[in-house]
N, C-alpha and C positions, 0 to 999 in steps of 0.2 A: 490522670487523664486517660480516657479510653483511646485505644488504637484501632482505627477503622480502615478498611480498604479504600482506595481512591475511587471516587465516582468517575465514570467514563464519559460524561456529557460535556465536560469543559475542556475543549481542545482547540488547537490552532494548526493550520497547515500552511507552510511556505512552499509553494509549488512553482515559483519562478514567474508567476503572472501577477495580476492585480491582487491586492489583499482582499479576499472574499471569504465569507464563512462557508464552511462545508457542513452538511447535516449528518454525514456518515462517512467513516473510513473503515474499510475491511481488507483483510488479506495480509496483515502484518505477521508473516510467519517465516520461519527458517526451518529447513529440514535437512538432516544429514542422511544421505543414502547409505545403505549397508552393503558391504562387499562380503560375499561368502567365499571361503577358500578351504580346500582340503587337499593335502598332498597325498599321493598314492600310497606311501609307506606308513601313513599315520596309524597308530595303534587305536585311536579313537574312531568310532564309526559315525562321526558327525562332522559338520563343517565348523570352522572357526569364523566368527563374525567380527568384522572390523569396520571402523568408520571410513566412508568414502567421500565423495564430493558433496559440497553443500548445494542445496536447491532452494530457490526463493519463489514463492507464489506471487502472482500478479496482485497488485493493489487496486482496489476500487474506491473512487472518490465520488461522492454524491453531493450535489448542491442544488439550490433553487435556480430556476430559469429566469433570467432577467432580459428585458428588452434591450436590443442593440449590444449585447454582450456575446461576442463570437470567439473569445479566447480559447475555449476548448477546441473549437473547429479550426481556428488558425493554427494551433499547435499540431493537430491531426493532419492538416494539409501540408506540413513540412515533410511528410513521409514521401521519400523518393526511393528508387531502387538502390539499396545498400546505403542510403544516407537518411538521417533523421536528426532533428534537433533534440539532443538529450539534455536532461536537467537533473540536478540533485534536488531532492525534496527533503524537507524537515517537517516532522509531525510531532507536536508537543502536547502532552497531557498537562493541564495547568492546575495550579492550586487556587485557593480563594483570593490570593493577591495577584493572580494572573501571571505567575512565574512558572516556568517549566519544571515539572517534577520528573517525568519520564520523557525521553527524546528518542524518536526513531529517525535515523538518518538513512536515506535511500540514495543509492549511487546510480547514475546514468539511466534515469527513467525516461521512457518514451511511450507515447499513447499507442494502444493497440485496438481499442474499441471505444466508441461513443454511442450512448443510447439516449435518445431524446425522451422527454416526458411522455407518459401514456396520456391519451386524451379521452375524456369521458364526460358526456353532457351533463350528468347529474352529480358529478364529483364536487366535494367541498374541501379541497386540499390544495396545497401549493404544487406547481409543476416542478418536478425534480428531474434533473439530467444527470447522467452517469458517465464517468470517464474511467476506463481501465488502463493501467499502465504496467508495462513489464520493466524490469530493472536488473541490475547486475550485482546488487549487494544491499544488505540491510544490517545496520548495527543498532543496538539498543543500549541506551544509557539511563539507568535508574538512579537518580540522585545527583 
């Protein structure tokens, strides 16, 4: 049997709201910052590089715009000075039996940006709205 990479079009997002389908998820990245150090008496004329703190990019969720669905906006409106409703998100890449194969677990996410659909009189496509969330951690489980 051939061994193929997983397709990226079959996924599910649990974002703490109503179960809705998302059309796109981007920003699932983890980065380790580099610390450069050199002591003054080192015989080497270069810096030593070592791992520093982890950094996580913002995650962008896109979905279709539905009449009377204000959940994105309601979540964004919980933002107050130094307080916000934080949620843990789970993003699953699914197989043919709709079972999770790869899982991204996002810790303490909160909305930082909402973008409504672009409007165009001669367009022939669905209205897509975008939610960008910041978070405090991302773990990836494959298998």
